[in-house]
N, C-alpha and C positions, 0 to 999 in steps of 0.2 A: 752459410754465405761465404763466398771466396774472399780471400784477402786481396786488397788492391795491389796491382802490379806497381813496382817501384823501380827506380834507377839502380837499386841493389840486386835486381833480378836478371842481370845480363841482357838488357833490352837493346844493346847496340853491339856491333861487331868490330873486329880489328881493321877490316878494310875501311869502314867508316871513320875510325880514329885516324888512320894514316892519311886518308883524303882530307879529313878535317884539319889535321896539322898543317898540311900543305896550303890549304885555304887560309888558315890563320896566319901563316907566314906571309902570304901574299896580300891579304886584305885587312888583317887586324893588327899586325905587329908594328905598323907605323904609329899607331895611337895607343896600343895596349901591350904592355909587357906581359909575358906568359903568366907571371905571378898574379896579374890582375884577375884572372879567371878562377883563382882558387880562394878558399877562405871566405871572406866577407861577401864576395860577389854572389855566391850561391846561398849563403846563410839566409838571406831574406826570402829565398824561394823554397825553403824547407817545407815539405808537406803540401806544396802547390802542384797542380798539374804541369807537366812539361809544356803543354800547349801555350800557356801564358808566356813563358820565357822564349819559346820559339817565335811567337807572334811579335814580341817586343824586339827581338834581334832582327827579325825580318823587316819590320817597319822602320827601324832606325839605323841599320848598318848595311854596308859600310857608310860612314858618315857623309862622304861625298856623293854617294849614290845609293841611298836606302832602297832595299828591295831588289837590287840589281842581280843578286845571285839567284840560282835556281832553287826551288824548294828543297830538292835533294841536298844541295850544298849547305843549306842552313841546318838540316838534320845532321849532316856530317860534322859541321862545326860544333853542334851540341854534343855529339858523341865524343869529340876530342875534349871538350870542356869537362864532360863527365869523367873521362879517363884521367885527366889532369887531377881531378878530385878523388882519385882512387876508387872509383866505382867499378864494379866488375864488368869485364868484357865478356860477351856471350857469343852465341852463334847467330842469333836473329839480327835483322837490320832494325834500326830505330825507324819505325814506320810513321811517316808524317802525313799519310793520306787518310781521308774519311774520318777525321776526328780522333785517330788512334792516340795522338799525343795527349789528348784530354783524359785518357784512361791510365796514364802512367804518372805516378807521383814522384817528385824529386825527394830523395831520401839520402841525406849526407851520412847516415849511419854514425852519428856522433855518440850513440850510446855504447859504451865499452863495457857495460856491466853484463852483457849477454842476455838482457831481457828480451 
């Protein structure tokens, strides 16, 4: 049985991170400092599918116009958030179509023992 794919497997690319950073500056920075997206923010999502976080952000942000961004843009914001949390950048795009985000688990890689 194959191991589940996680955010430690390079599931997003540098282009998405760059675009996500620009989106965060434009739509998120007024309410959220960059540090908001690191640490505690993702800890509660550890081991959960990316789809849940994607759906939450899409349904509630930006606060003044929830759901106003394109689906692709929400995926780019997630790529940026993952990069802020030192998850590895890969070659593939973070795929938000056809339930693909439900197949990727958020992994903060907090285990430093090498297990």
